[in-house]
FIKOL-699418 format. One line per field, with one value per residue (C-alpha): x, y, z; residue number from 0; chain; residue in three letters. Coordinates in pm, 1 decimal. Each point is the difference from the previous one (the first is absolute). Layout:
BEGIN
east c(X:...)
north c(Y:...)
up c(Z:...)
zado c(NUM:...)
rolum c(A:...)
drenpa c(ALA:...)
***
This chain:
BEGIN
east c(-611.8:-16.3:-219.1:208.9:320.1:-182.8:-143.8:355.1:142.3:-232.7:41.8:388.8:-93.5:-241.1:300.6:282.2:-208.7:-229.0:199.7:220.5:210.7:32.5:113.0:265.8:187.8:48.4:197.9:192.2:304.6:252.4:113.2:-355.9:-88.0:133.7:174.5:-145.8:119.8:49.6:-325.2:9.5:71.8:-251.8:-29.4:-331.9:43.5:-233.2:-303.5:-281.3:-23.7:-271.7:10.5:-211.7:-42.4:-191.6:95.1:219.6:248.4:106.5:-327.4:-29.2:289.9:-110.5:-316.1:72.8:388.2:-301.3:-179.7:83.0:142.2:200.1:374.7:115.0:-184.8:280.5:-84.0:16.8:-102.7:-168.8:-237.1:173.7:248.1:353.3:255.2:146.6:-230.4:99.8:-278.9:-1.2:-42.5:-297.8:-162.5:28.1:-198.6:229.1:51.9:-341.2:99.6:-214.4:124.8:5.6:55.3:117.1:-84.6:150.8:-247.5:9.5:-299.3:-71.8:-108.5:-164.9:-122.9:-25.5:-382.9:99.8:223.4:-224.1:-309.1:267.4:149.0:-343.4:-100.8:269.4:-47.2:-279.0:-71.9:-210.3:314.7:68.8:417.8:66.5:-116.8:-102.3:217.0:234.8:-43.8:113.0:58.5:350.1:-290.6:-282.0:-67.1:103.6:-101.0:316.0:-84.2:284.1:-194.8:-331.6:-152.8:131.2:-183.3:-330.6:3.3:42.6:-263.6:-232.0:1.1:40.3:-332.0:-132.3:96.8:-203.0:-293.1:-40.8:-98.1:301.6:134.1:-218.6:252.4:163.8:334.6:257.4:298.1:154.8:92.9:367.3:234.6:275.9:310.6:314.6:12.4:268.9:81.1:-25.4:303.3:75.8:-123.5:-337.1:25.9:-185.6:-118.1:-223.6:239.4:263.5:-228.2:-227.9:-70.0:-9.3:-236.2:-158.4:11.3:-144.6:-309.1:-41.3:184.3:-64.3:-352.6:-24.2:152.9:-251.1:-288.8:82.6:129.6:-355.2:-150.5:251.8:125.7:21.8:289.2:165.0:328.7:-22.0:358.3:-98.1:-367.7:-31.8:-302.0)
north c(14647.4:-220.5:-247.4:-32.1:-66.3:-265.0:-223.6:17.7:-132.2:-257.6:-104.0:-41.2:-227.0:-222.8:-57.7:-28.9:-326.1:-115.5:-309.0:-254.6:45.2:398.7:-22.2:-270.6:191.2:305.5:-246.5:-247.4:238.6:-199.0:279.2:166.0:-317.7:-53.1:-231.4:-309.5:-294.3:-322.3:-226.3:-328.8:-295.0:-258.7:-393.1:22.4:-369.9:-164.4:219.8:-20.5:310.1:128.1:324.3:254.2:348.0:252.4:346.4:174.2:-307.9:258.5:-18.2:-373.8:-83.1:216.0:-166.6:-379.8:100.0:90.2:-361.9:-249.2:-309.3:187.1:-1.7:243.2:170.4:105.0:239.1:-51.7:-54.8:-346.1:-25.7:82.1:-155.0:213.2:-105.8:201.7:331.9:280.8:237.0:253.1:-249.7:-148.9:299.3:127.9:-362.9:-114.2:-355.8:-157.7:18.3:167.9:96.6:-284.5:-115.1:-398.9:-62.3:-269.0:-129.7:-294.4:-200.2:-164.1:363.1:136.9:-190.9:109.5:26.5:282.7:172.0:22.8:135.3:289.7:74.9:64.7:160.6:241.1:163.9:80.6:-324.9:150.8:281.6:-101.9:75.9:206.4:53.5:307.0:284.5:-288.3:-32.9:-276.2:-321.9:6.8:53.1:-282.5:-208.7:-360.8:-340.1:-241.3:-354.9:-276.6:-298.7:-103.2:15.6:380.1:70.4:-201.6:174.3:341.0:-73.9:-64.3:275.5:267.7:-173.3:51.7:374.2:32.7:-190.0:158.3:360.4:209.5:150.4:172.0:-90.0:-394.9:-81.3:146.1:-179.1:-264.1:-374.2:-87.4:-345.3:164.4:-23.0:216.4:266.1:305.0:129.2:422.8:220.2:31.8:359.5:-179.9:-256.8:104.5:325.7:162.1:-100.2:218.2:271.9:23.8:445.7:-78.4:169.6:-290.9:-253.7:235.4:89.3:-361.3:-243.2:26.6:96.7:-301.4:-233.8:140.3:-71.6:-364.9:-34.3:140.6:-286.4:-279.9:79.9:-338.3:-54.9:271.3:-18.3:209.2:247.9:26.5:99.1:380.6:20.9)
up c(-120.7:325.7:-173.0:-244.4:173.2:246.6:-302.8:-204.2:341.9:77.4:-358.1:68.2:349.9:-193.8:-242.4:234.7:139.2:-301.0:-63.5:122.2:-290.0:-62.8:424.7:-53.5:-312.1:190.5:330.0:-239.4:45.6:214.4:154.1:124.3:192.5:342.7:135.4:55.3:196.3:-197.7:-8.0:279.7:-252.1:92.4:-96.6:-163.8:-191.8:317.7:-103.5:-260.3:-277.0:-167.1:-230.8:-115.6:-146.7:88.3:-102.1:166.3:135.8:328.8:100.5:-40.4:163.9:293.3:2.3:92.6:202.2:289.4:-79.2:271.0:-156.5:-264.2:-4.3:-231.8:-321.7:-306.1:-270.3:-355.5:-348.0:-161.7:-294.1:-232.5:-216.6:-41.7:247.9:310.8:-75.2:162.4:154.5:-273.3:-275.1:164.4:69.9:-350.2:-39.6:-268.8:168.1:121.9:310.9:319.3:314.3:229.0:364.6:74.1:384.2:160.3:267.9:298.0:-144.9:385.2:61.0:-282.4:-288.5:-402.1:-8.7:293.0:-216.8:-280.6:266.3:73.8:-357.2:-110.6:286.1:-16.9:-303.8:-227.8:-187.9:-310.6:-99.3:-364.8:-25.0:262.2:368.3:201.6:-176.4:-184.0:-407.2:-207.4:-80.0:241.4:307.1:-135.6:230.7:4.8:186.6:-86.2:55.3:70.7:-58.7:-93.6:373.8:25.9:-371.1:155.2:287.8:-119.4:-289.0:237.6:218.6:-356.0:8.1:303.3:-0.4:-303.4:119.3:335.4:-130.3:193.3:-295.8:-262.3:-300.3:-87.6:208.0:-239.6:176.6:-267.9:111.6:-161.9:103.2:170.4:-236.5:110.8:276.3:-22.0:277.4:-5.2:51.4:398.0:31.4:-48.2:343.6:241.0:-154.8:221.8:334.5:-162.2:-119.1:222.3:-109.7:-380.4:-86.0:-189.5:325.1:209.7:-257.7:-133.5:123.7:385.4:-73.8:-264.3:302.9:264.7:-185.4:-21.1:347.6:195.0:-215.4:133.7:334.0:114.7:-265.7:61.7:169.4:305.0:-71.0:-327.3:-6.3:-92.0:175.4)
zado c(0:1:2:3:4:5:6:7:8:9:10:11:12:13:14:15:16:17:18:19:20:21:22:23:24:25:26:27:28:29:30:31:32:33:34:35:36:37:38:39:40:41:42:43:44:45:46:47:48:49:50:51:52:53:54:55:56:57:58:59:60:61:62:63:64:65:66:67:68:69:70:71:72:73:74:75:76:77:78:79:80:81:82:83:84:85:86:87:88:89:90:91:92:93:94:95:96:97:98:99:100:101:102:103:104:105:106:107:108:109:110:111:112:113:114:115:116:117:118:119:120:121:122:123:124:125:126:127:128:129:130:131:132:133:134:135:136:137:138:139:140:141:142:143:144:145:146:147:148:149:150:151:152:153:154:155:156:157:158:159:160:161:162:163:164:165:166:167:168:169:170:171:172:173:174:175:176:177:178:179:180:181:182:183:184:185:186:187:188:189:190:191:192:193:194:195:196:197:198:199:200:201:202:203:204:205:206:207:208:209:210:211:212:213:214:215:216:217:218:219:220:221:222:223:224:225:226)
rolum c(A:A:A:A:A:A:A:A:A:A:A:A:A:A:A:A:A:A:A:A:A:A:A:A:A:A:A:A:A:A:A:A:A:A:A:A:A:A:A:A:A:A:A:A:A:A:A:A:A:A:A:A:A:A:A:A:A:A:A:A:A:A:A:A:A:A:A:A:A:A:A:A:A:A:A:A:A:A:A:A:A:A:A:A:A:A:A:A:A:A:A:A:A:A:A:A:A:A:A:A:A:A:A:A:A:A:A:A:A:A:A:A:A:A:A:A:A:A:A:A:A:A:A:A:A:A:A:A:A:A:A:A:A:A:A:A:A:A:A:A:A:A:A:A:A:A:A:A:A:A:A:A:A:A:A:A:A:A:A:A:A:A:A:A:A:A:A:A:A:A:A:A:A:A:A:A:A:A:A:A:A:A:A:A:A:A:A:A:A:A:A:A:A:A:A:A:A:A:A:A:A:A:A:A:A:A:A:A:A:A:A:A:A:A:A:A:A:A:A:A:A:A:A:A:A:A:A)
drenpa c(MET:LYS:LEU:ILE:SER:PHE:SER:ILE:LEU:SER:ILE:LEU:CYS:MET:ILE:THR:PHE:SER:SER:CYS:ALA:GLN:ASN:ASN:LYS:ALA:GLU:THR:ALA:PRO:GLU:LYS:ARG:PRO:THR:GLN:LYS:PRO:GLU:LYS:THR:VAL:ASP:LEU:SER:GLN:TYR:SER:GLU:ALA:THR:PHE:ALA:GLY:GLY:CYS:PHE:TRP:CYS:VAL:GLU:GLY:VAL:PHE:GLU:SER:VAL:LYS:GLY:VAL:ALA:GLU:ALA:VAL:SER:GLY:TYR:ALA:GLY:GLY:GLN:SER:LYS:ASN:PRO:THR:TYR:GLU:GLU:VAL:GLY:ASN:GLY:ASN:THR:GLY:HIS:ALA:GLU:ALA:VAL:LYS:ILE:TYR:TYR:ASP:SER:SER:ILE:ILE:ASP:TYR:PRO:THR:LEU:LEU:LYS:ILE:TYR:PHE:ALA:SER:GLU:ASP:PRO:THR:GLN:VAL:ASN:GLY:GLN:GLY:PRO:ASP:HIS:GLY:THR:ALA:TYR:ARG:SER:ILE:VAL:PHE:TYR:ARG:ASN:SER:GLN:GLU:LYS:LYS:ILE:ALA:THR:ASP:TYR:ILE:GLN:LEU:LEU:ASN:GLN:SER:GLY:LYS:TYR:SER:ALA:PRO:ILE:ALA:ALA:GLU:LEU:LEU:PRO:PHE:THR:GLU:PHE:TRP:LYS:ALA:GLU:GLY:TYR:HIS:GLN:ASN:TYR:ILE:GLN:HIS:ASN:PRO:ASN:ASN:PRO:TYR:VAL:GLN:HIS:GLU:SER:ILE:PRO:ARG:ILE:LYS:ARG:PHE:GLN:LYS:GLN:PHE:PRO:GLU:LEU:LEU:ILE:LYS:GLU:LYS:SER:LEU:LEU)
***
């Protein structure tokens, strides 16, 4: 009987933090969320921009916000056809969008090739239509290029990774032209910072960020290092 009870408890725990989508649906009701201070408004017009999709945007945002030279990372949606998509619509796979993060960075401190290196190092780039426990087109990996130079840099780097022997499967990340980015709902922004005890954050987001940070300690903002 004890064995059966333990098995049921284990299954319930797995369900609790099995995916970014499942956890978020349980926490979107405003009355269940703690009051948060308004985010400071920062002028980002002076910064260069890059956009990547790679699984749950909470994780991608957390990775890049810990990097020197990155002024801001914003969670949102890109790569699809519909306008003003909602989280639920994207998660249902009806919009063609993927969860993505727009990065504002100081190109005098960090350049696009380095951002690209960070992106691939912080995920499993061979996983198709998903990342970790998150599955579906909303979680597929995409590098969005803004010009021919970025396209060539990304194409060459993907080719280099495929030839490196580091991975047992080909790189699955798509390479698409950047068209439009739709900012996600407010409760998704800085989600890890505001919800550090969330089960998904504890069991998926933070370990993923730590794995990346161990590889590139020299790129980290000291106060945002989780090591």
